[in-house]
C-alpha angles and dihedrals in degrees: 000000000000120000119222109240098192134035119274101261096200090056093050094050093052097062111151092243140023121230107228096193136334122248139144121294092232092055092051093047093048089053089050092051090050093047095051094037094235137116132240092262091057092054097041099043112110101247133132100209108138097240094048093047091050093050092047090050092050090050092051091049090049089053089052092051101041105034139053094229118127120247089252091053092050091048091049090054090055099066095299095301119171122254089248088063088059090049089051091049092052092048091047093052091045090052093046093048087055095048105029119053093195093056091046091051092048094049092048089051090050091052091050090048091052092049093055 
């Protein structure tokens, strides 16, 4: 049996997301709050209303893209959610961006706003 001495490069290049730039989580979240016109309590409150859930999922995904925090750390920030919740949020936004042009447009605008 042969041991692999260096990481598998094809696996590394096929990560499910691309980090655009690295910044602090608080900066990203503040930009998200400003963009959506809500406060931290609105996003963090345990609530399953569709709009709140969508905003929370977009915020989680933005933290994945723009910070170096692990999925577990991001989940912990959002009311002690599990890392799988962050994975689900990313998948949900990806799926919605593919099927719903309005969600895609809103998420693209959020990314542009964060990059300003």
